[in-house]
C-alpha positions as CSV (number, residue, x, y, z in Angstrom):
1,X,0.0,0.0,0.0
2,X,1.1,3.6,-0.6
3,X,1.3,6.1,2.3
4,X,-2.2,7.4,1.7
5,X,-3.7,3.9,1.7
6,X,-1.9,3.1,4.9
7,X,-3.3,6.2,6.6
8,X,-6.7,5.4,5.3
9,X,-6.5,1.8,6.7
10,X,-5.5,3.3,10.1
11,X,-8.3,5.9,9.9
12,X,-5.7,8.7,9.9
13,X,-6.6,11.8,8.0
14,X,-4.0,12.9,5.4
15,X,-2.2,16.1,6.1
16,X,-4.0,19.2,4.9
17,X,-2.1,20.6,1.9
18,X,-1.6,24.3,2.4
19,X,-0.5,27.2,0.2
20,X,0.7,30.6,1.4
21,X,0.1,33.6,-0.8
22,X,2.5,36.4,0.1
23,X,6.0,35.6,1.2
24,X,7.2,38.7,3.1
25,X,7.6,38.6,6.9
26,X,4.2,37.1,7.6
27,X,4.3,34.6,4.8
28,X,7.8,33.4,5.9
29,X,6.6,33.1,9.5
30,X,3.6,31.0,8.3
31,X,6.0,28.7,6.4
32,X,8.1,28.2,9.6
33,X,4.9,27.5,11.6
34,X,3.8,24.9,9.1
35,X,7.2,23.2,9.2
36,X,6.5,22.0,12.7
37,X,3.0,20.7,12.0
38,X,2.0,17.1,11.4
39,X,-1.6,17.8,10.3
40,X,-0.6,20.3,7.7
41,X,2.0,20.5,5.0
42,X,3.3,23.5,3.0
43,X,2.9,22.6,-0.7
44,X,2.7,26.0,-2.4
45,X,4.0,29.5,-1.9
46,X,3.7,32.7,-4.0
47,X,5.0,36.2,-4.1
48,X,4.5,38.9,-6.7
49,X,7.3,37.6,-9.0
50,X,6.7,33.9,-8.9
51,X,5.6,30.8,-7.1
52,X,6.8,27.3,-6.0
53,X,4.6,24.2,-5.9
54,X,5.0,20.5,-5.3
55,X,2.5,18.0,-4.0
56,X,5.3,16.3,-2.0
57,X,5.8,19.4,0.2
58,X,8.1,22.4,0.1
59,X,11.1,22.9,2.5
60,X,10.2,26.1,4.3
61,X,13.8,27.1,4.9
62,X,14.8,26.6,1.3
63,X,11.9,28.8,0.3
64,X,12.9,31.5,2.7
65,X,16.6,31.4,1.7
66,X,15.7,31.6,-2.0
67,X,13.3,34.5,-1.5
68,X,15.7,36.5,0.7
69,X,18.7,35.9,-1.6
70,X,17.0,36.1,-5.0
71,X,13.8,38.0,-4.4
72,X,11.3,35.3,-5.3
73,X,10.4,31.7,-4.5
74,X,10.0,31.4,-8.2
75,X,13.8,30.8,-8.3
76,X,13.5,27.7,-6.2
77,X,14.8,24.7,-8.0
78,X,13.2,22.5,-9.3
79,X,9.7,23.6,-8.2
80,X,9.7,27.3,-8.8
81,X,8.2,29.3,-11.6
82,X,8.9,33.0,-12.4
83,X,5.8,34.9,-13.6
84,X,4.1,38.2,-13.1
85,X,0.8,36.3,-12.7
86,X,1.9,34.2,-9.8
87,X,-1.4,33.9,-7.9
88,X,-3.5,33.2,-11.0
89,X,-1.1,30.6,-12.4
90,X,-0.6,28.9,-9.0
91,X,-4.4,28.5,-8.6
92,X,-4.6,27.0,-12.1
93,X,-1.7,24.6,-11.8
94,X,-1.9,23.5,-8.1
95,X,-4.8,21.2,-8.2
96,X,-4.2,19.4,-4.9
97,X,-4.0,22.4,-2.5
98,X,-6.7,22.1,0.1
99,X,-6.5,25.6,1.6
100,X,-4.7,28.9,1.3
101,X,-3.5,31.4,3.9
102,X,-3.7,34.8,2.3
103,X,-0.7,36.5,3.9
104,X,-1.0,39.3,1.5
105,X,-1.0,43.1,2.0
106,X,-4.4,44.5,1.5
107,X,-3.1,47.5,-0.4
108,X,-5.2,48.8,-2.1
109,X,-8.2,48.1,0.1
110,X,-9.9,45.8,-2.4
111,X,-6.9,43.6,-3.1
112,X,-7.9,40.6,-1.0
113,X,-11.4,40.8,-2.5
114,X,-9.9,40.8,-6.0
115,X,-7.7,37.8,-5.2
116,X,-10.8,36.0,-3.9
117,X,-12.5,36.7,-7.2
118,X,-9.6,34.9,-8.9
119,X,-10.3,31.8,-6.8
120,X,-14.1,31.9,-7.6
121,X,-13.5,32.3,-11.4
122,X,-10.9,29.4,-11.4
123,X,-13.3,26.7,-10.3
124,X,-11.1,25.8,-7.3
125,X,-12.9,24.4,-4.3
126,X,-11.4,24.6,-0.8
127,X,-10.7,26.8,2.2
128,X,-9.4,30.3,2.3
129,X,-8.2,32.1,5.4
130,X,-7.0,35.7,5.9
131,X,-5.7,37.9,8.7
132,X,-7.3,41.0,7.2
133,X,-7.7,44.0,9.5
134,X,-9.8,46.8,8.0
135,X,-13.5,46.9,8.5
136,X,-14.4,48.0,5.0
137,X,-12.2,45.3,3.5
138,X,-14.0,42.6,5.5
139,X,-17.4,44.1,4.4
140,X,-16.3,43.6,0.8
141,X,-15.7,39.9,1.5
142,X,-19.0,39.5,3.4
143,X,-20.8,40.8,0.3
144,X,-19.4,37.9,-1.7
145,X,-21.1,35.3,0.5
146,X,-23.4,33.9,-2.1
147,X,-20.6,33.8,-4.8
148,X,-18.4,31.8,-2.4
149,X,-21.2,29.4,-1.6
150,X,-21.9,28.8,-5.3
151,X,-18.2,28.3,-5.9
152,X,-17.8,25.7,-3.2
153,X,-15.4,27.8,-1.2
154,X,-15.3,28.1,2.6
155,X,-13.8,31.4,3.5
156,X,-12.6,32.3,7.0
157,X,-12.0,36.0,7.4
158,X,-10.4,38.1,10.1
159,X,-8.5,35.2,11.6
160,X,-5.2,36.6,12.8
161,X,-4.5,38.1,16.2
162,X,-6.8,41.2,16.1
163,X,-9.2,40.6,14.5
164,X,-9.0,36.9,15.2
165,X,-7.7,35.6,18.5
166,X,-8.8,38.6,20.5
167,X,-12.2,38.8,18.7
168,X,-12.8,35.1,19.6
169,X,-11.8,35.8,23.2
170,X,-14.3,38.7,23.3
171,X,-17.0,36.5,21.9
172,X,-16.4,33.9,24.5
173,X,-16.1,36.3,27.4
174,X,-19.3,38.0,26.4
175,X,-21.2,34.9,27.5
176,X,-21.0,36.1,31.2
177,X,-23.1,39.1,30.5
178,X,-26.7,39.9,29.8
179,X,-25.6,43.1,28.0
180,X,-22.2,44.2,26.6
181,X,-21.3,47.8,27.2
182,X,-18.0,48.0,25.4
183,X,-15.1,45.9,24.0
184,X,-11.6,47.5,24.1
185,X,-8.8,45.9,22.2
186,X,-5.3,47.3,22.8
187,X,-2.2,45.8,21.2
188,X,1.5,46.1,21.5
189,X,3.8,45.0,18.7
190,X,7.6,44.9,18.7
191,X,9.5,44.5,15.5
192,X,13.3,44.4,15.3
193,X,13.4,45.3,11.6
194,X,10.3,47.0,10.0
195,X,11.5,46.2,6.5
196,X,10.6,42.5,7.1
197,X,7.0,43.7,7.5
198,X,6.8,46.5,5.0
199,X,3.2,45.9,4.0
200,X,2.0,45.5,7.6
201,X,3.7,48.7,8.7
202,X,2.1,50.6,5.7
203,X,-1.3,49.2,6.7
204,X,-0.7,50.6,10.2
205,X,0.4,54.0,8.9
206,X,-2.9,54.1,6.9
207,X,-4.8,54.2,10.2
208,X,-2.9,57.3,11.4
209,X,-4.4,60.8,11.2
210,X,-3.7,62.4,7.9
211,X,-3.0,59.1,6.1
212,X,-5.2,56.8,4.1
213,X,-4.7,53.4,2.4
214,X,-3.8,55.2,-0.8
215,X,-1.2,57.5,0.7
216,X,0.4,54.8,2.8
217,X,0.6,52.5,-0.3
218,X,2.2,55.3,-2.3
219,X,4.9,55.9,0.3
220,X,8.5,54.9,-0.7
221,X,10.6,53.0,1.8
222,X,12.6,56.3,2.3
223,X,9.4,58.1,3.2
224,X,8.4,55.4,5.7
225,X,11.9,55.6,7.2
226,X,11.6,59.4,7.5
227,X,8.2,59.1,9.3
228,X,9.6,56.5,11.7
229,X,12.6,58.8,12.4
230,X,10.2,61.5,13.5
231,X,8.4,59.1,15.9
232,X,11.6,57.3,17.1
233,X,10.3,54.2,15.4
234,X,7.0,54.1,17.3
235,X,3.5,54.2,15.8
236,X,0.7,55.1,18.1
237,X,-2.7,54.1,16.7
238,X,-6.1,55.0,18.2
239,X,-9.7,54.4,17.2
240,X,-8.7,52.3,14.2
241,X,-11.0,51.2,11.5
242,X,-10.5,47.6,12.6
243,X,-12.7,44.6,11.5
244,X,-13.3,43.4,15.1
245,X,-16.2,45.8,15.1
246,X,-18.1,44.4,12.2
247,X,-17.3,40.8,13.2
248,X,-18.6,41.2,16.7
249,X,-21.7,43.0,15.4
250,X,-22.4,40.3,12.8
251,X,-22.1,37.7,15.5
252,X,-24.8,39.6,17.5
253,X,-22.5,40.3,20.5
254,X,-22.2,44.1,20.5
255,X,-22.9,47.1,18.2
256,X,-19.8,48.1,16.3
257,X,-19.7,51.6,17.8
258,X,-19.0,50.0,21.2
259,X,-15.8,48.4,19.9
260,X,-12.5,50.3,20.0
261,X,-9.1,49.2,18.8
262,X,-5.8,50.8,19.2
263,X,-2.2,50.1,20.1
264,X,1.5,50.9,19.8
265,X,3.9,49.4,17.3
266,X,7.6,49.7,18.0
267,X,9.5,49.1,14.7
268,X,13.0,49.2,16.3
269,X,12.6,46.9,19.3
270,X,11.5,43.3,19.3
271,X,10.1,43.8,22.9
272,X,6.5,44.6,23.0
273,X,5.9,48.2,24.2
274,X,2.8,47.0,26.1
275,X,0.9,43.8,26.6
276,X,-1.8,43.0,24.0
277,X,-5.2,42.6,25.6
278,X,-8.9,42.7,25.2
279,X,-11.4,44.0,27.8
280,X,-15.0,43.2,27.7
281,X,-17.3,45.2,30.0
282,X,-20.9,44.4,30.6
283,X,-23.8,43.9,32.9
284,X,-24.6,40.5,34.4
285,X,-28.1,39.1,34.9
286,X,-27.8,40.1,38.5
287,X,-27.3,43.7,37.5
288,X,-23.6,43.9,38.3
289,X,-21.1,45.7,36.0
290,X,-17.9,43.8,35.4
291,X,-14.9,43.6,33.1
292,X,-13.2,40.5,31.8
293,X,-9.6,41.0,30.6
294,X,-7.7,38.6,28.3
295,X,-4.0,39.2,28.0
296,X,-1.6,37.7,25.5
297,X,1.8,36.6,26.8
298,X,4.5,39.1,26.0
299,X,6.8,36.3,24.9
300,X,4.5,35.5,21.9
301,X,5.4,37.4,18.8
302,X,3.1,39.1,16.4
303,X,3.8,36.3,13.9
304,X,2.9,33.6,16.4
305,X,-0.3,35.3,17.4
306,X,-1.3,35.7,13.7
307,X,-0.2,32.5,12.1
308,X,-1.2,30.1,14.9
309,X,-4.9,31.3,14.9
310,X,-4.9,31.5,11.1
311,X,-4.1,27.8,10.7
312,X,-6.4,26.9,13.5
313,X,-9.2,28.6,11.6
314,X,-8.1,26.9,8.4
315,X,-8.5,23.5,10.1
316,X,-11.9,24.5,11.3
317,X,-12.8,25.7,7.8
318,X,-11.7,22.3,6.4
319,X,-14.2,20.6,8.8
320,X,-17.0,22.8,7.5
321,X,-15.9,22.3,3.9
322,X,-16.0,18.5,4.3
323,X,-19.6,18.8,5.5
324,X,-20.5,20.8,2.4
325,X,-20.8,24.1,4.3
326,X,-19.5,26.9,2.1
327,X,-19.6,30.7,2.2
328,X,-17.9,33.2,4.6
329,X,-17.4,33.0,8.3
330,X,-15.5,35.2,10.8
331,X,-13.4,34.5,13.9
332,X,-16.3,35.6,16.1
333,X,-18.6,32.9,14.7
334,X,-16.4,29.8,14.5
335,X,-13.8,28.5,17.0
336,X,-10.4,27.6,15.7
337,X,-9.1,24.0,16.0
338,X,-5.7,23.3,17.4
339,X,-3.3,22.1,14.7
340,X,-0.8,19.5,15.8
């Protein structure tokens, strides 16, 4: 018997074959996370200049080394392909990928939605998961629910740290209350080298007063550096347009105007400037006002808190997909499944 037949005879599910779209800091972290998993295997990776794919599984470190030394996983021998249509060609050629993690920058604000349309048009069926952050971007995806259902795609959106892990914590903590008064999410991120997360930093800059998605996207690296010099490398973000609000509202937990998100990003120090947390304040059935606080350990990195939940939601999405449940779901509606 071949390996798959052996697994079948032992009632062991085959590893979920995963593709990672986007291979910057977050995509590379996702590849490293997958390298330690038994239930998932990295079979595809793509960046803007090419992609690599093999049904047998990619070596994460080889992909990272190739990308960092040559600028694209498309140079990876013998499984790489150089092309300016990397995402479209990967979708067309990689027929055995079960699910994709979209570790892509959502710049412009409709980019993730446009990539999703490529999957719908291709006829591919499987699970998509993102760590998207902006409310209006998630609303674009929610509007595609019927298209995703018809295409046989199960889409898990807002499944990173925030929105994602902290949104799920808020949804769980809300069960103690008869009424939710407010949800406050505060994050601290420490990055030793901002250039490893160029797109993420630009998305954060887009939330600052005087900036937009368009202006942040148009900034050169030198202009970003100049801004960071003015702030000593620290970005302070308040009242962000963050998708936790629409996700918690959609789940029937709290109105979006009672959800606030903000935080501090230190782009020159790997140590978190403050502990990431979510506070849920409400009234119990006895009439008492109380606050639950969920705090992430300072030792966990941004990458760990994004990629871990993303793959947990991908696994949950696979279970829904196998049951014929398609469409779009958020981190406030579905619990992630731990991936061994």
